[in-house]
C-alpha positions in Angstrom: -8.3 20.9 2.7 -6.7 18.1 0.5 -5.4 15.1 1.8 -4.3 13.2 -0.8 -1.0 10.8 -0.8 0.5 8.9 -4.0 3.3 6.4 -4.3 5.3 3.7 -6.0 6.8 1.4 -4.5 7.1 -2.5 -3.9 4.9 -4.4 -1.1 7.3 -5.8 2.4 4.3 -7.4 3.7 1.1 -8.4 2.7 -0.6 -9.7 6.0 -4.1 -11.7 5.7 -7.5 -10.0 5.2 -9.1 -8.8 8.6 -12.5 -8.1 9.6 -12.8 -4.7 10.9 -16.1 -2.9 11.7 -17.6 -5.7 9.8 -15.8 -5.2 6.6 -12.8 -7.0 5.1 -9.5 -5.1 4.9 -5.8 -5.6 4.8 -2.8 -3.7 5.7 0.3 -4.1 3.3 3.3 -2.5 4.1 5.7 -0.9 1.1 9.1 0.4 0.7 9.0 3.7 -1.4 13.0 4.9 -2.6 14.2 8.1 -0.8 16.5 9.4 -3.7 16.8 7.9 -6.9 20.9 9.2 -6.3 20.4 6.8 -3.4 17.8 4.0 -4.4 19.0 1.6 -1.3 17.6 4.4 0.8 13.8 3.7 1.2 11.3 4.0 3.6 8.2 2.1 4.9 4.7 2.6 4.8 1.6 1.2 6.1 -1.3 1.0 3.6 -4.5 -0.1 4.8 -6.7 -1.3 1.6 -10.5 -2.1 2.6 -13.5 -3.8 1.0 -13.3 -5.4 -2.6 -9.7 -3.7 -3.1 -8.7 -5.6 -0.2 -9.4 -9.3 -1.2 -8.5 -8.3 -4.9 -5.1 -7.1 -3.4 -4.5 -9.6 -1.2 -5.3 -12.4 -4.1 -3.2 -10.7 -6.7 -0.6 -9.2 -5.0 2.7 -10.6 -3.5 6.1 -9.8 -1.6 8.4 -7.4 -4.0 5.1 -6.6 -6.6 5.6 -3.2 -7.5 2.6 -1.2 -6.9 1.8 2.2 -6.9 -1.1 3.8 -4.1 -3.5 6.7 -4.7 -4.9 7.4 -1.0 -5.2 9.5 2.3 -3.4 9.6 5.4 -5.7 8.8 8.2 -4.5 8.1 12.1 -5.9 4.9 13.3 -5.1 3.2 16.4 -2.6 6.5 17.0 -0.5 5.8 14.1 -0.5 7.2 10.5 -1.7 5.0 8.0 -2.7 5.6 4.2 -5.8 4.2 3.8 -5.8 3.4 0.2 -8.4 4.4 -2.6 -6.6 3.0 -5.3 -4.2 0.1 -5.5 -2.3 -0.2 -9.2 0.1 -3.0 -10.5 3.3 -1.4 -12.1 4.7 -4.3 -14.5 8.1 -4.4 -14.8 9.9 -3.7 -18.2 9.6 -6.3 -20.8 6.1 -8.0 -19.1 
């Protein structure tokens, strides 16, 4: 079975790094537009980032940063979470 998620949105919450199972992680939340026709409607998704990727994301990204996430769905603490396998910065036009 295939379990893959690809989302592009902006960071709306970026908490500090935490330790879990002897590994660093952070859980950001990203807002994704539901439709190009109605850009004010957004859905917020929790995205968990582990290990070195978590450190880089926590240092490099800030609230409002546009990112693309590639990962998989998982259930953590009775909630559906996206486990990031790749996080990419999306530059605004002119940058």
